C-alpha positions in Angstrom: 32.3 17.7 -36.2 30.6 16.3 -33.1 30.5 12.5 -32.9 27.0 11.2 -33.4 25.3 9.7 -30.3 22.6 7.0 -30.7 19.7 7.1 -28.2 17.5 4.1 -27.5 14.2 5.1 -25.8 12.6 1.9 -24.4 9.1 2.5 -23.1 7.9 -0.4 -20.9 4.1 -1.2 -20.8 2.9 -3.8 -18.3 -0.1 -4.6 -16.2 -0.7 -7.6 -13.9 -3.5 -10.2 -14.4 -6.5 -8.6 -12.8 -8.9 -11.4 -13.3 -9.6 -14.2 -10.9 -10.3 -16.4 -13.9 -11.2 -16.0 -17.6 -14.9 -15.6 -16.8 -14.8 -13.0 -14.1 -14.5 -9.2 -14.5 -11.2 -7.5 -14.1 -10.9 -6.4 -10.4 -9.0 -3.2 -11.4 -9.5 -0.9 -14.4 -5.9 0.0 -15.2 -5.6 -1.8 -18.5 -8.7 0.0 -19.9 -7.7 3.4 -18.5 -4.1 3.2 -19.6 -5.1 2.1 -23.1 -7.2 5.2 -23.5 -4.7 7.6 -21.9 -1.2 6.2 -22.6 -0.6 3.2 -24.8 -2.2 4.8 -27.9 -0.9 8.3 -27.7 2.7 7.3 -26.6 3.0 6.0 -30.2 0.5 8.3 -31.9 2.5 11.5 -31.1 5.5 10.4 -33.2 3.3 10.9 -36.3 4.7 14.5 -36.1 8.3 13.5 -36.0 9.9 12.2 -39.2 13.1 10.9 -37.6 12.1 9.8 -34.1 12.3 6.0 -33.6 11.1 4.4 -30.4 11.3 1.0 -28.7 8.2 -0.3 -26.9 8.3 -3.2 -24.5 4.8 -4.7 -24.3 3.9 -7.4 -21.8 2.0 -10.4 -23.2 -0.4 -10.1 -20.2 -1.3 -6.7 -21.5 -1.9 -8.1 -25.0 -4.1 -10.8 -23.5 -6.1 -8.2 -21.5 -6.6 -6.1 -24.6 -7.9 -9.1 -26.4 -10.3 -9.9 -23.6 -11.8 -6.4 -23.6 -12.3 -6.7 -27.3 -14.1 -10.0 -26.7 -16.5 -8.3 -24.3 -14.8 -8.4 -20.9 -15.5 -5.8 -18.3 -13.9 -4.6 -15.1 -15.8 -3.8 -11.9 -15.6 -0.1 -12.7 -16.9 -0.3 -16.2 -19.8 -2.4 -15.1 -20.9 0.3 -12.7 -20.2 3.0 -15.3 -22.8 1.7 -17.7 -25.3 0.7 -15.0 -28.7 2.4 -14.3 -27.9 4.7 -11.4 -31.3 4.0 -9.8 -30.2 0.3 -9.4 -27.1 1.2 -7.4 -27.1 -0.2 -3.9 -25.2 1.1 -0.9 -22.3 -1.2 -1.5 -22.0 0.1 -5.1 -22.1 3.7 -3.9 -19.4 3.0 -1.3 -17.2 1.5 -4.0 -17.7 4.5 -6.2 -16.7 6.9 -3.4 -13.6 4.8 -2.6 -12.4 4.1 -6.2 -13.7 6.7 -8.7 -11.4 9.5 -7.5 -8.2 7.5 -8.3 -6.5 10.2 -10.4 -3.9 12.9 -10.0 -5.7 15.8 -8.3 -3.8 18.7 -9.9 -3.5 17.5 -13.5 -6.6 15.4 -13.8 -9.3 16.1 -11.2 -8.8 19.9 -10.9 -9.0 20.3 -14.7 -12.7 19.4 -14.4 -14.2 21.9 -11.9 -17.4 20.1 -11.2 -15.6 16.8 -10.6 -13.2 18.7 -8.3 -16.3 20.0 -6.3 -17.5 16.4 -6.0 -14.0 15.4 -4.9 -13.9 18.1 -2.2 -17.4 17.1 -1.0 -16.2 13.5 -0.8 -13.1 14.3 1.2 -14.6 17.1 3.3 -14.7 14.6 6.2 -12.8 11.5 7.2 -15.9 9.4 6.8 -18.8 10.4 4.7 -22.2 8.7 4.4 -23.3 7.6 1.0 -26.5 9.6 1.4 -24.7 12.9 1.0 -24.6 12.3 -2.8 -27.7 11.9 -4.9 -27.9 9.4 -7.8 -27.0 11.9 -10.5 -23.9 12.9 -8.6 -22.8 9.2 -8.5 -23.3 9.1 -12.3 -21.3 12.3 -12.7 -18.5 11.0 -10.5 -18.2 7.8 -12.7 -18.4 9.7 -16.0 -15.8 12.4 -15.0 -13.4 9.8 -13.6 -13.5 7.8 -16.9 -13.2 10.9 -19.0 -10.2 12.3 -17.2 -8.4 9.0 -18.1 -9.1 9.5 -21.9 -6.5 11.5 -23.8 -7.9 14.7 -25.2 -6.3 14.1 -28.6 -9.0 11.5 -29.2 -11.4 14.3 -30.0 -9.9 14.2 -33.5 -11.1 10.6 -34.0 -14.3 10.8 -31.9 -16.3 14.1 -32.3 -18.8 13.1 -29.6 -15.9 13.1 -27.1 -15.7 16.9 -27.2 -19.3 17.2 -26.1 -18.9 14.6 -23.4 -15.7 16.2 -22.0 -17.3 19.7 -21.9 -20.6 18.5 -20.3 -19.1 17.8 -16.8 -22.5 17.1 -15.1 -25.9 15.6 -15.6 -24.5 12.6 -17.5 -27.2 10.2 -18.7 -27.0 6.5 -19.0 -26.7 7.0 -22.8 -23.7 9.4 -22.2 -22.0 6.9 -20.0 -22.5 4.0 -22.4 -21.1 6.3 -25.2 -18.0 7.0 -23.1 -17.4 3.3 -22.7 -18.0 2.6 -26.3 -15.4 5.2 -27.3 -12.9 3.4 -25.1 -13.7 0.1 -26.9 -13.1 1.8 -30.2 -9.7 2.9 -29.0 -9.0 -0.7 -28.1 -9.9 -1.8 -31.6 -7.5 0.8 -33.2 -4.6 0.0 -30.9 -3.1 -3.2 -32.5 -3.3 -1.8 -36.1 -1.4 1.4 -35.0 1.5 -0.6 -33.6 1.6 -2.9 -36.7 1.6 0.1 -38.9 4.6 1.8 -37.3 6.4 -1.5 -36.9 6.1 -2.1 -40.6 7.5 1.4 -41.3 10.5 0.6 -39.1 9.6 3.5 -36.8 9.3 1.3 -33.7 10.7 -2.0 -32.4 8.5 -4.1 -30.1 10.2 -6.2 -27.5 8.5 -8.2 -24.7 9.1 -9.9 -21.4 8.5 -13.4 -20.0 4.8 -14.0 -20.4 3.4 -13.5 -16.9 6.2 -11.1 -15.7 8.1 -13.5 -13.4 11.5 -12.7 -11.8 13.3 -15.0 -14.2 16.5 -15.5 -12.2 14.5 -16.6 -9.2 12.5 -19.2 -11.2 15.7 -20.5 -12.7 17.5 -20.7 -9.3 15.7 -19.4 -6.2 19.1 -19.3 -4.4 20.6 -17.1 -7.1 21.3 -14.4 -4.5 21.9 -14.3 -0.7 19.1 -12.9 1.5 19.4 -11.6 5.0 16.3 -13.5 5.9 16.1 -16.8 4.1 14.1 -19.0 6.4 11.1 -20.9 4.9 12.3 -20.6 1.3 11.8 -23.6 -1.0 14.8 -25.4 -2.6 15.8 -24.8 -6.2 13.3 -26.5 -8.5 13.8 -28.0 -11.9 10.1 -27.5 -12.5 10.4 -23.8 -12.0 13.4 -23.6 -14.2 11.5 -25.3 -17.0 8.6 -22.9 -16.4 11.1 -20.0 -16.9 12.0 -21.3 -20.3 8.3 -21.8 -21.2 7.3 -18.3 -20.1 9.9 -16.7 -22.4 9.0 -18.9 -25.4 5.3 -18.3 -24.9 5.8 -14.6 -24.8 7.8 -14.6 -28.1 5.1 -16.7 -29.7 2.3 -14.4 -28.4 3.9 -11.2 -29.6 4.7 -12.7 -33.0 1.1 -13.8 -33.4 -0.3 -10.4 -32.3 2.0 -8.0 -34.1 3.2 -10.2 -37.0 6.9 -10.2 -36.1 8.9 -12.2 -33.6 10.7 -9.9 -31.1 14.4 -9.6 -31.0 14.5 -8.3 -27.5 13.4 -9.4 -24.1 13.0 -7.0 -21.1 13.6 -9.1 -18.1 10.9 -8.1 -15.5 12.1 -5.5 -13.1 15.4 -5.7 -15.1 16.2 -8.7 -12.9 19.2 -10.4 -14.5 21.7 -13.2 -14.0 24.1 -15.3 -16.2 21.6 -18.2 -16.2 18.8 -15.9 -17.3 20.9 -14.5 -20.2 21.9 -18.0 -21.3 18.2 -19.0 -21.3 17.5 -16.1 -23.6 20.4 -17.0 -25.8 19.1 -20.5 -26.2 15.8 -19.1 -27.4 17.4 -16.9 -30.0 16.8 -13.6 -28.2 19.2 -11.0 -29.6 19.2 -8.4 -26.8 18.1 -7.6 -23.3 18.4 -4.6 -21.1 19.7 -4.2 -17.5 20.4 -1.4 -15.0 23.6 0.6 -14.8 24.1 -0.7 -11.2 24.4 -4.2 -12.5 27.2 -3.1 -14.9 28.9 -1.3 -12.1 29.0 -4.4 -10.0 30.0 -6.6 -13.0 33.0 -4.5 -14.0 33.8 -3.2 -10.5 33.5 0.4 -11.5 31.0 2.8 -10.0 29.4 5.4 -12.3 30.0 8.6 -10.3 28.0 11.7 -11.1 28.4 15.4 -10.4 26.0 17.5 -8.3 23.7 17.9 -11.3 23.6 14.1 -11.9 25.8 14.1 -15.0 28.1 11.0 -15.3 31.8 11.8 -15.0 32.6 9.0 -17.4 29.8 7.5 -19.5 31.9 5.4 -21.8 31.3 1.9 -20.3 27.6 2.6 -20.0 27.2 3.4 -23.7 28.4 0.1 -25.1 26.7 -3.2 -25.9 28.0 -6.4 -24.3 28.0 -10.2 -24.7 29.0 -12.7 -22.0 32.3 -14.4 -22.4 30.7 -17.8 -22.0 29.4 -17.9 -25.6 26.0 -16.4 -25.1 24.6 -14.8 -28.2 22.4 -12.3 -26.4 23.6 -8.7 -26.3 23.2 -6.8 -23.0 22.7 -3.1 -23.0 22.7 -1.1 -19.8 20.3 1.8 -19.1 21.3 5.1 -17.6 18.9 5.0 -14.6 19.3 8.7 -13.8 17.1 9.5 -16.9 14.5 7.0 -15.9 14.3 8.5 -12.4 14.1 12.0 -13.7 11.1 11.1 -16.0 9.4 8.8 -13.5 9.9 10.8 -10.3 11.3 14.3 -11.0 10.3 16.2 -14.1 6.6 16.0 -13.4 7.1 18.7 -10.8 8.7 21.1 -13.3 7.4 23.2 -16.2 7.4 20.8 -19.2 9.6 22.8 -21.6 12.2 23.5 -18.9 12.3 19.8 -18.0 12.6 18.7 -21.6 15.5 21.2 -22.2 17.2 20.0 -19.1 16.9 16.4 -20.3 18.3 17.4 -23.7 21.2 19.2 -22.1 22.1 16.2 -20.1 22.1 14.1 -23.2 24.5 16.6 -24.8 26.8 16.5 -21.8 27.1 12.7 -22.2 27.8 13.2 -26.0 30.5 15.7 -25.3 32.3 13.4 -22.9 32.3 10.6 -25.5 34.0 12.9 -28.1 37.4 11.3 -27.5 36.2 7.8 -27.2 38.1 5.1 -29.3 34.8 3.7 -30.5 32.7 5.2 -33.3 29.3 4.0 -32.1 27.8 4.6 -28.7 24.3 3.9 -27.4 22.6 5.9 -24.6 19.9 3.6 -23.3 16.9 5.3 -21.6 14.6 2.5 -20.5 11.7 3.3 -18.2 8.0 2.8 -17.4 5.9 4.4 -20.1 2.5 4.5 -18.4 2.4 5.4 -14.7 4.3 8.7 -14.6 2.3 10.9 -17.0 -0.5 11.8 -14.6 2.1 14.0 -12.8 2.8 16.0 -16.0 0.6 18.7 -17.5 -1.5 17.5 -20.4 -0.4 13.9 -19.9 3.2 14.6 -20.8 2.4 16.1 -24.2 4.5 19.3 -23.9 7.4 17.4 -22.3 7.7 14.7 -24.9 6.9 16.9 -27.9 9.6 19.4 -26.8 12.1 16.6 -26.1 11.5 14.8 -29.4 11.7 18.1 -31.3 15.1 19.0 -29.7 16.5 15.6 -30.6 15.1 15.6 -34.1 16.5 19.0 -34.9 19.9 18.0 -33.7 21.8 16.2 -36.6 24.3 14.9 -34.1 21.7 12.9 -32.2 19.8 9.9 -33.6 17.1 7.8 -31.9 17.5 4.2 -32.9 15.8 0.8 -32.7 17.9 -1.4 -30.5 18.2 -4.2 -33.1 19.4 -1.6 -35.7 22.1 -0.3 -33.5 23.4 -3.8 -32.7 23.9 -4.5 -36.5 26.5 -1.7 -36.6 28.2 -2.1 -33.2 30.5 -5.0 -32.2 29.8 -6.1 -28.6 32.4 -5.8 -25.8 33.1 -9.1 -24.0 31.8 -9.1 -20.4 33.7 -11.7 -18.2 31.4 -11.3 -15.3 27.7 -10.5 -14.9 26.5 -9.6 -11.4 23.0 -10.8 -10.5 20.3 -8.3 -9.4 17.6 -5.8 -10.4 17.2 -2.1 -11.0 16.4 -1.6 -7.3 19.4 -1.8 -4.9 21.1 -4.2 -7.3 19.5 -7.2 -5.6 16.2 -9.2 -5.5 15.1 -8.1 -2.0 11.8 -6.5 -3.3 10.6 -9.9 -4.3 12.1 -12.4 -1.9 13.8 -12.6 1.5 11.1 -10.9 3.5 8.8 -13.1 5.7 5.6 -12.6 3.8 7.2 -12.8 0.4 8.9 -16.1 1.5 5.6 -17.6 2.6 4.3 -16.7 -0.9 7.2 -18.6 -2.5 6.5 -21.6 -0.3 2.8 -21.6 -1.3 3.8 -21.3 -5.0 6.4 -24.1 -4.8 4.0 -26.5 -2.9 1.2 -25.9 -5.5 3.7 -26.4 -8.4 4.8 -29.7 -6.9 1.2 -30.8 -6.4 0.5 -30.1 -10.0 3.4 -32.2 -11.2 2.5 -35.1 -8.9 -1.1 -35.0 -10.1 0.1 -34.9 -13.8 2.3 -38.0 -13.3 -0.5 -39.8 -11.5 -3.2 -38.9 -14.1 -0.9 -39.9 -17.1 -0.2 -43.2 -15.4 -4.0 -43.8 -15.1 -4.7 -42.8 -18.6 -5.0 -45.9 -20.8 -5.7 -44.3 -24.3 -4.0 -41.7 -26.4 -7.2 -39.6 -26.2 -7.1 -39.9 -22.4 -3.5 -38.9 -22.2 -4.2 -35.9 -24.5 -7.0 -34.8 -22.1 -4.7 -35.0 -19.2 -2.1 -32.9 -21.0 -4.8 -30.3 -21.8 -6.0 -30.3 -18.2 -2.6 -29.9 -16.6 -1.6 -27.2 -19.1 -4.6 -25.3 -18.1 -3.6 -25.6 -14.4 0.0 -24.7 -15.3 -1.2 -21.4 -16.7 -2.5 -20.6 -13.2 1.0 -21.4 -11.9 2.6 -19.1 -14.5 0.2 -16.3 -13.4 1.2 -16.8 -9.7 4.8 -16.6 -10.7 4.4 -13.0 -11.7 6.5 -10.3 -10.0 3.6 -8.1 -9.0 2.3 -10.3 -6.2 5.7 -10.5 -4.5 6.4 -6.8 -5.0 3.3 -5.9 -2.9 3.6 -8.6 -0.3 5.3 -7.6 2.9 7.7 -4.6 3.2 8.3 -2.0 2.1 5.7 -1.5 -0.7 2.1 -0.8 0.0 -0.4 -0.1 -2.9 -3.6 0.7 -1.0 -5.0 -2.4 -2.7 -2.7 -5.0 -1.3 -5.7 -7.1 -0.3 -6.7 -7.4 -3.9 -3.3 -8.5 -5.0 -3.2 -11.0 -2.1 -6.7 -12.3 -3.1 -5.7 -12.8 -6.7 -2.4 -14.6 -5.9 -4.2 -17.1 -3.7 -7.1 -17.4 -6.1 -4.8 -18.5 -8.9 -3.1 -21.1 -6.7 -6.6 -22.3 -5.7 -7.5 -22.5 -9.3 -4.8 -25.2 -9.8 -6.6 -27.4 -7.3 -10.0 -26.6 -8.7 -8.9 -27.6 -12.3 -7.4 -30.8 -10.9 -10.7 -31.5 -9.0 -8.9 -31.6 -5.7 -9.7 -29.6 -2.5 -7.2 -26.8 -1.9 -5.2 -26.5 1.3 -7.0 -24.4 4.0 -4.1 -22.0 4.3 -4.9 -20.6 0.9 -8.1 -19.2 2.3 -6.2 -17.1 4.8 -5.1 -13.6 3.6 -1.3 -13.9 3.3 -0.9 -10.2 4.1 -2.2 -10.8 7.6 0.2 -13.7 8.4 3.2 -11.6 9.3 2.4 -9.2 12.1 -0.3 -11.4 13.4 0.1 -13.6 16.4 2.1 -16.8 15.9 0.7 -17.7 19.3 -2.5 -16.6 20.9 -2.6 -16.0 24.7 -3.0 -19.4 26.5 -3.9 -18.3 30.0 -3.9 -15.4 32.4 -0.5 -13.9 32.9 0.7 -11.6 35.8 4.4 -10.9 34.9 6.7 -8.8 37.0 7.4 -5.6 35.1 11.2 -5.4 35.3 12.3 -4.8 31.7 14.9 -7.5 32.2 15.3 -10.9 30.4 15.7 -13.8 32.8 15.8 -17.2 31.1 15.2 -19.0 34.4 11.9 -17.2 35.1 9.5 -16.8 32.1 6.5 -14.8 33.3 5.4 -14.5 29.7 5.2 -18.2 28.8 1.4 -18.1 28.4 1.3 -14.7 26.6 0.4 -14.2 23.0 3.4 -13.6 20.7 3.9 -11.7 17.5 7.3 -12.5 15.8 8.6 -9.7 13.7 11.8 -10.5 11.8 14.1 -7.6 10.9 13.2 -6.9 7.2 16.2 -6.8 4.9 14.4 -4.3 2.6 14.8 -1.5 5.1 18.3 -0.3 5.5 17.6 1.0 9.0 15.7 -2.1 10.0 12.8 -2.3 12.4 12.4 -1.0 15.9 10.5 -4.0 17.2 11.4 -7.7 16.7 8.8 -9.3 19.0 5.7 -8.5 20.9 4.3 -10.4 23.9 0.8 -9.6 25.1 -1.8 -10.9 27.6 -3.9 -10.0 30.6 -5.2 -11.0 34.0 -8.3 -9.7 35.7 -6.9 -6.3 36.3 -4.3 -5.4 33.7 -3.2 -5.7 30.1 0.5 -6.6 29.7 2.9 -5.9 26.8 6.6 -6.8 26.4 8.5 -5.4 23.4 11.7 -7.0 22.2 13.7 -4.1 20.8 16.3 -3.9 18.0 18.6 -1.5 19.9 20.9 -1.2 16.9 18.0 0.3 14.9 16.9 3.0 17.4 18.2 6.5 18.1 20.7 6.9 20.9 20.7 10.7 20.9 20.4 11.5 24.6 19.0 15.0 24.2 16.1 14.2 21.9 14.1 11.0 22.4 12.4 10.3 19.1 11.4 6.5 19.1 7.8 5.9 20.0 5.4 3.1 20.4 1.6 3.8 20.3 -1.0 1.3 21.5 -4.5 2.3 20.3 -7.5 0.7 22.2 -11.2 0.6 21.6 -13.5 -0.6 24.3 -17.1 -1.7 24.1 -18.9 1.0 26.0 -17.5 4.3 24.8 -19.0 5.7 21.6 -16.8 8.7 21.1 -13.9 7.7 18.9 -10.9 9.5 17.4 -8.4 8.6 14.7 -4.7 7.6 15.2 -2.3 10.6 15.5 0.7 9.2 13.6 1.5 10.6 10.2 1.9 8.2 7.2 4.9 8.6 4.9 2.7 8.0 1.8 -0.9 8.4 0.7 -1.3 4.6 1.1 -2.5 3.4 4.5 -2.8 0.1 6.1 -6.5 -1.1 6.4 -6.3 -1.1 10.2 -5.6 2.7 10.2 -9.1 3.3 9.0 -10.3 2.4 12.5 -10.9 4.9 15.3 -10.2 4.4 19.0 -11.1 5.3 22.5 -7.7 5.4 24.2 -4.1 6.0 23.2 -1.0 4.9 25.2 2.2 6.4 24.0 5.8 6.0 25.3 9.0 7.4 23.9 12.5 6.0 24.3 16.1 5.9 23.0 18.6 3.0 23.3 18.6 2.9 27.1 16.1 5.4 28.5 12.3 5.6 28.5 10.1 8.6 29.3 6.9 8.2 31.4 3.9 6.6 29.7 1.2 9.0 28.4 -2.5 8.1 28.3 -5.0 10.0 26.1 -8.8 9.6 25.8 -10.9 10.3 22.7 -13.2 13.2 22.8 -15.7 14.9 20.4 -14.5 16.2 17.0 -12.0 13.4 16.6 -9.7 15.0 19.2 -7.7 13.6 22.1 -7.4 14.8 25.7 -4.7 13.8 28.2 -5.8 11.5 31.1 -4.3 10.9 34.5 -2.8 7.4 34.7 -3.8 5.7 37.9 -2.3 2.2 37.8 -0.1 1.8 34.7 3.4 0.5 35.3 6.4 0.3 32.9 10.1 -0.6 32.8 12.9 -0.6 30.2 16.3 -2.4 30.4 16.7 -5.3 28.1 13.1 -5.1 26.9 10.2 -2.6 27.2 7.5 -3.9 29.5 4.2 -2.2 30.3 1.2 -3.0 32.5 -1.9 -1.1 31.7 -4.9 -1.3 34.0 -8.3 -2.1 32.6 -9.6 0.6 34.8 -7.5 3.3 33.0 -9.0 2.1 29.7 -12.6 2.1 31.0 -13.0 -1.6 30.4 -15.4 -3.2 32.9 -15.4 -6.8 34.0 -16.8 -9.1 31.3 -16.0 -6.6 28.5 -13.5 -6.9 25.7 -11.0 -4.4 24.4 -9.6 -4.2 20.8 -6.2 -2.8 20.0 -3.3 -2.4 17.6 0.3 -1.3 18.0 2.2 1.3 16.0 5.9 2.0 16.0 6.9 5.6 15.0 9.7 8.1 14.8 8.7 11.6 15.8 5.1 10.8 15.1 5.8 9.4 11.6 4.5 5.9 11.2 7.1 3.1 10.6 5.3 -0.2 11.5 1.8 -1.3 12.3 0.8 -4.6 14.0 -1.4 -6.2 12.9 -2.0 -4.5 9.5 -5.7 -5.4 8.9 -7.6 -6.8 11.9 -7.5 -5.6 15.5 -6.4 -7.9 18.3 -8.8 -8.6 21.1 -8.5 -9.4 24.8 -11.3 -9.9 27.4 -11.3 -8.9 31.0 -11.8 -11.8 33.5 -11.9 -14.4 30.8 -9.6 -17.4 30.9 -8.2 -17.8 27.4 -7.8 -21.3 26.2 
């Protein structure tokens, strides 16, 4: 008889705080859209499976957001959805064209033919005028966008939904209001559904620290070593106390909302450390989950896989552990291969084939555990449960239904609630626990990169300001009532600190992640820090008004005077021809294994030329002599030429930096390897968004220690008294790597002495 294998599916649901404050609309619609597409049906579908048990990790922020919608909150998108289309202004229409096609084209947009036609009309050109759509089309765009985010199974509960889904065009205001009201009804049903299945012991609900902070970094910001650690604040006892409060608040919130205190805590981004586990233990948390890479580092044993991804030896990964220091919190470790398959792989396959492949991989693990000395093993499959399903046909229905059926019909497999499994399995003692996350086994996605580090500095400074204000106000309070008011006031401000401690802000800051909405995340992070000062009745520091995403990659020094450097490409400490130039400092980012090409940019001008000097990370560039692939593009836009063309580099993702939306009049390109540079190429924009090569008359260049270029104003068509705007792109074979700056063009003026 085959030894039974326990399987713990843990589906993780989380959304950041999308409100600037409690009275403003949500700036993004993702809570509302995922409630109607994922959070309900991920649970609802197990109605058809008698023996399937699932674990759901639900973020307290998400619970808060659901409650706010139930209390009448809106997001920017829903306000527009239920608005009179005749009242839409041009700004509203631009917003609709930019944001109401945010859906998977193949599985969501294309399934609605008229919506797909509107999509094609919208993206038929790089830039479209809002006038090409009439008001009814704007109404139809909004209605179709919202409907494609509502799971079709809801037709069973809301008969009107069938009519609305089939209509596709000519949606009235009443139709759009009805769509939104159906969404609210789904919100109302959501809590009771989870309570029902929890009471039936079909699901276990775990949670995470309230506002999704990277707990090990709050406890001790120096928990790990970072390649770039300048400008980081010191370890803070205040932040450590905040970590404790964030966990306790989350346990209290979930118990209040679902009627049962959670046994498990999912540490955000599976970022774990000994100190974090001890904190959980002190709060009575019975289990947490970490990534297989952390276990590999902890026991000094890599989990090797065959060419199909199957583990050669899954034994250690299928156990539960406790630390040898007396912590009472069990640690289970997730097989990350399954999470990656679901999140990034299976959506491209036929659902039934993918589900059968998943099942066969489970059976392979089970067979390899047949001779294990232990009776009980747990295969932990922990993953995001909301963001991947757009890439699956029918929102993952066929995939999950097939997978659950295969498991349920196999008596040697059993899906379990984590807490139930721990009651029947003795933990293995773990002498060492390596710190890190599910990504690269470290914390580099949230700290150790220049922009991220500045965010930590801002957070620390604001936290210290709050504590100093609290001490001062309590000292001034003379009565019990006054002291209570101070406590209430500072607790309100501390909530803003807790929000700013969330992982999402640091994830999107700096390299390498880019959401396409980084400016919104940046705005919200700074808004919550400013809210602390607002609550305290104090003016906030001016630096909180400056977009943090524009700090790195922007000049740390503006040009101070004309420069006329000799173009030699050599570095001479005794002669600094670039002393009055502007300077952009670009530290090598630890989050890129290959590093950056450029580490510093000098720029300036005199009355005849623009000058650039690039400090190059030679260790990070190609040294293949027969094929020069490293490139730097400088894109210019002058005042007088009206014919513009877009940049010619290719982005690696669908997300682009804001500055890439500009078009330009001239392009300078040069290619190089570690010690050789090809001649500079100049191109000029022409009609139709095209470029034509231009003869360079006066441009000069050199490359030895550095790359230095002199570009004549004459070649760029810039006349005396005129200004020129520009940005710089580093690329490999035309594929974009770096953009400087990322949001606002730099400007220089011909024959103007810069102070």
